[in-house]
C-alpha positions, 0 to 999 in steps of 0.5 A: 348818783341815782338817776332822777325819775319822774313821778306818775301823775294821775289825772285829777278826779272829777265831781259833778254837783247838782244844786251847785248855787244852793246853800249846801251845793255851793259849799260842797263845790268849794270843798271838792275844789279844795280837795283837788277835784275838777269840779262841775256844778249844775245851775239852772240860770246863766246868771248863777254861773259867775259865783261858781266861776269865782270859786274855780267851779266849772258851771254847767247850765241846765235843769234836772229832767229826764232828757238831761240835755245839759250832759252834752255840755258836760261831755265837752269837758269830760266823759268820766265822773268819779263822784256825783253829788245830788244837792237839789231840794224840791217839794213836791219831790217825786217827779223831781227824783225821776229826773235825778235818777234819769240823768244819773243813769245816763251820766253813769253809763257814759262814765262806766263806758269810759272806765270810771264807775261813779260814786253817788252821794245823795242828800236827804236830811236828818228830819227823815227820822222825826223828832227826839225827846228834849234835853233832860228827858229820861227817854232821850236818845240820839237818832242813828242810821238804824233809827226808823224813818218817820218823816213829816208828809212833805219830806216823805218822798225824799226820805224814801225815794233816796234809798232807791238809789241802792237798787242801781248797783249795776251802774254806780255805787251810792250813799245817802247823807242826812245832814242836820240843819246847817248854819253859816254865811247866808245862814239857811233857815237859821236866818229866821231867828236872826230876823225875829230877834232883830225885829223884837229888838226894835220894839218897845218891849225889847222881848221875843216870846216863843211858844216853845219848850226851851229844852228843845234840842237844836243840833246843827252843823256848820255848812263847811263842816258838812261839805267836808264830810261829803269829801271824806266819804268820796275819798275813803279808800274802801268804796265798799264801806261807803256804798249802800250806806246811809250817813248822818252829819252833825256837830260834836254836840247839840245845843238847846234852845235855852243856849241859843236864846241866851246868845241871841238876847245878848248879841241883839241887846234884848232887854227882856230876852228871848223867853217862853210865851204865856197863853195870851201871847200871839204865836210866832208863825214858823217858829216851831219848825225853825226852832222847835224841832227837837232832834239829837243826831249821832254822826258816830258812823261817819266819824269812825269810818272816815275820821271826819270831824267838825271844826267850826264853832257852834252857832251859839258859840260864835253868834256874832260872826255868823250874824255879821256874815248873814247881815252882809249877805242880806245887804248884798241881796244874796240869792240864798237869803232871798230864796229862804225868805221866799220859802218862808213866805210872809213870816220874815217880811212881817218880822222885819217891819 
């Protein structure tokens, strides 16, 4: 009879996520926890820590800055980090990025000294490429990682500075991730569409009129699917295939504004529907940014490399479920809902009256 042998048990991998209470950061934390990582999440305010603890994420309280004093708290748990994920977004971005690169350098130095070279996954976005043509246009082609960067001015620093992470290969490996707009749960900026249509449903006309091309391409991705893409890159066995690369993250196909408009009208029982506006109709502030940014994005690169694929239904395919999730989050005063409303300013407030 053969003797029983004890399998070699490796220590769990570790991940440190900035912006851990943000829309994407929170989903990334959950995904790494599910993948078996010891997960640390950076949040600015102590009152945000409870949400992380419920998801079995270890909260680290602090703000991104050049001194990075929060690292002392992290080092009480571990001095090695396998993966560092940057999910913070701040405009203007340049000064914020100085703090990001400073803390990453410090953390990577300590981790290297203790035998682990980190992989840094930096979050940018597919709006870095600008727009594509609309659905049906003869010149329509998807944005790929080889497409030129043509970001709007407010995103220029993020788009360009993220690439400078590749200059620090002596300390860490890095990849830049560019997700499409995300949906699910508290719904990110797609909450704007929910609120607009809900407000229109309360009017006598029961119609929402938009000064937009209804062939506009809306290529989103569920936030959980996006988070799983981060894990897929972190888990890829060939680090050199990930390091120094950019990766787009998008759903398996795009939707059009026509598809979303039809789903919204049916869901909210809008008698007049969501329809193109005429010249005399008042424009809806922020609608062009939330629903008029036409972009088709290819995620073939990450799919072929890692086998990642999106699994959740598209926004128009399961709108009722996504609406219920958003409305319940709003009812509870979810900080993500409040954050988006604050960023959009008075537009959503006016829509909800």
